[in-house]
C-alpha positions as CSV (number, residue, x, y, z in Angstrom):
1,M,-6.4,-24.2,18.3
2,V,-4.7,-22.1,16.2
3,H,-3.8,-18.7,17.7
4,V,-4.2,-15.9,14.9
5,E,-2.7,-12.8,14.8
6,T,-3.6,-10.7,12.1
7,Q,-1.0,-7.8,11.2
8,K,-2.2,-5.2,8.9
9,I,0.5,-2.8,6.9
10,R,-0.2,0.6,6.6
11,N,1.8,3.7,4.8
12,K,-0.6,6.3,6.0
13,E,2.6,8.7,6.7
14,Q,3.8,8.1,2.5
15,S,5.8,9.9,0.8
16,P,4.5,11.8,-2.5
17,R,7.4,10.5,-4.4
18,V,5.8,7.0,-3.2
19,A,2.3,8.3,-3.9
20,E,2.9,9.1,-6.9
21,L,5.4,5.9,-8.3
22,R,3.1,3.7,-6.8
23,Q,0.5,5.5,-9.5
24,E,2.5,4.9,-11.8
25,L,2.8,1.7,-12.0
26,R,-0.8,1.0,-11.3
27,R,-0.8,2.8,-15.1
28,K,1.8,0.2,-16.2
29,I,0.1,-2.6,-14.7
30,A,-3.4,-1.7,-16.1
31,A,-2.1,-1.5,-19.6
32,H,-0.5,-4.4,-19.4
33,A,-2.7,-6.7,-17.8
34,P,-6.4,-5.0,-19.5
35,N,-8.6,-8.0,-18.2
36,A,-8.7,-10.0,-15.3
37,G,-6.5,-12.9,-15.1
38,A,-2.5,-12.9,-15.0
39,H,-0.8,-11.7,-18.0
40,A,2.8,-13.3,-18.5
41,T,5.1,-11.0,-20.0
42,A,8.4,-10.9,-22.2
43,I,10.4,-10.7,-19.3
44,L,11.2,-13.9,-17.6
45,G,9.4,-14.7,-14.5
46,L,7.6,-11.8,-14.7
47,T,3.6,-11.8,-14.1
48,L,1.7,-8.8,-13.8
49,Y,-2.5,-9.4,-12.0
50,R,-5.5,-8.0,-12.5
51,R,-7.9,-9.3,-10.3
52,T,-11.4,-8.1,-10.4
53,A,-13.9,-9.5,-8.1
54,P,-13.3,-10.9,-4.6
55,S,-12.7,-14.2,-3.9
56,P,-12.6,-17.0,-1.4
57,C,-9.2,-18.4,0.5
58,Y,-8.1,-20.6,-1.6
59,P,-4.2,-22.8,-1.0
60,A,-1.6,-21.5,-2.7
61,M,2.0,-21.7,-3.0
62,F,4.3,-19.1,-3.1
63,E,7.3,-19.7,-4.9
64,P,10.8,-17.9,-4.3
65,S,9.8,-14.7,-6.1
66,L,9.0,-10.5,-5.2
67,N,5.3,-9.7,-5.4
68,V,4.1,-5.5,-5.0
69,F,0.9,-4.8,-4.3
70,V,0.0,-1.2,-6.0
71,Q,-4.0,-1.4,-5.0
72,G,-6.8,-3.1,-3.5
73,P,-6.6,-6.1,-0.2
74,K,-5.3,-9.3,-0.2
75,R,-5.1,-11.1,2.8
76,I,-2.0,-13.7,3.4
77,A,-2.7,-16.6,5.9
78,L,1.1,-18.4,7.0
79,A,1.9,-20.5,9.8
80,G,-1.6,-19.1,11.8
81,T,-0.7,-15.5,11.5
82,T,-3.4,-13.4,8.9
83,Y,-1.3,-10.4,6.7
84,L,-3.2,-8.1,4.8
85,C,-1.7,-6.5,1.8
86,D,-2.6,-3.6,0.0
87,E,-1.1,-1.3,-2.2
88,S,2.0,-0.1,0.1
89,T,3.6,-3.9,0.7
90,F,5.2,-6.3,-1.4
91,V,5.4,-9.9,0.0
92,L,9.2,-11.6,-0.9
93,S,9.7,-15.0,-0.5
94,S,12.8,-17.3,-0.4
95,I,11.7,-20.2,-0.3
96,D,8.4,-22.4,-1.4
97,V,6.2,-22.1,1.4
98,P,2.3,-23.3,1.1
99,I,-0.3,-20.2,2.1
100,V,-4.4,-19.7,1.8
101,S,-4.9,-16.4,0.0
102,Q,-7.6,-14.3,0.0
103,V,-8.8,-11.4,-2.8
104,V,-10.9,-9.0,-0.2
105,A,-12.2,-6.8,-2.2
106,A,-11.8,-5.8,-5.8
107,S,-13.9,-4.9,-8.3
108,E,-13.9,-3.9,-12.4
109,D,-14.3,-0.2,-11.1
110,V,-11.1,-0.6,-8.6
111,P,-9.4,-4.2,-9.3
112,L,-6.6,-5.2,-7.4
113,L,-3.5,-5.1,-9.5
114,S,-0.1,-6.6,-8.7
115,L,3.1,-7.7,-10.1
116,L,4.7,-11.0,-9.2
117,L,8.7,-11.2,-10.2
118,K,9.7,-15.1,-10.0
119,L,13.3,-15.1,-8.2
120,D,16.8,-17.1,-9.6
121,M,17.0,-18.4,-6.3
122,A,21.1,-19.3,-8.3
123,V,21.2,-15.4,-9.0
124,V,20.3,-14.5,-5.6
125,R,23.0,-16.8,-3.6
126,E,25.5,-15.3,-6.2
127,I,24.8,-11.1,-5.4
128,L,24.5,-13.0,-1.7
129,S,27.6,-13.6,-1.5
130,Q,29.3,-10.8,-3.0
131,E,27.6,-8.8,-0.3
132,E,28.0,-8.5,3.4
133,F,25.0,-8.6,5.0
134,H,23.8,-8.7,9.0
135,A,23.0,-13.0,10.0
136,Y,19.9,-13.7,11.3
137,D,19.3,-12.9,15.0
138,G,16.8,-15.2,15.5
139,S,14.9,-12.5,17.4
140,S,11.1,-13.0,15.7
141,P,10.3,-16.0,14.0
142,V,10.8,-17.1,10.6
143,R,7.6,-17.8,8.6
144,G,8.9,-18.3,5.1
145,I,7.9,-14.8,4.1
146,A,8.6,-11.3,4.4
147,I,6.2,-8.5,4.4
148,G,7.0,-5.1,4.1
149,K,6.2,-1.1,3.0
150,T,6.6,-0.5,-0.5
151,T,9.5,2.2,-1.3
152,V,11.0,4.5,-3.6
153,D,14.0,2.3,-4.3
154,L,11.4,-0.2,-4.3
155,L,8.7,1.4,-6.8
156,K,11.2,3.1,-9.1
157,P,12.7,-0.4,-11.0
158,C,9.5,-2.0,-10.7
159,C,7.8,0.9,-13.4
160,R,11.7,0.7,-15.2
161,L,10.7,-2.9,-15.6
162,L,7.5,-2.5,-17.2
163,D,9.3,-0.3,-19.5
164,L,11.7,-2.5,-21.0
165,P,10.6,-3.5,-24.6
166,S,8.0,-6.5,-24.6
């Protein structure tokens, strides 16, 4: 039997600037993705998503990417752990990893909105080779994805990315 641990990531004590940037990004994604579905952009590897209804659980593959959620909850299950992602979270993957995904709540009035930026791993390796990073200490299991809270430092470049000419 697989033990399922639920991890819910919330940012209840968000700064006013984070809330403001999240709202700005929400408006920009909604403007670029006016109807339900995936919307490719002129920026290579950048896709915007609008989901207007909950979904059943479905298998998916996370490619190396950054996924930023700005509205609506989505459940992601990986290796017996279930993560609830919402408007305060991002998901980062540097490898292909199989998951089970589910849009928990979405409607025409309050759609799930997110952006997905595929990562060019050759570029990532080049950047990593130029910087000093602390090695993984092995204190927690490696799952293939990292889920964290969105910050001003993440939301600002996401907003600027959507301001680039199409």
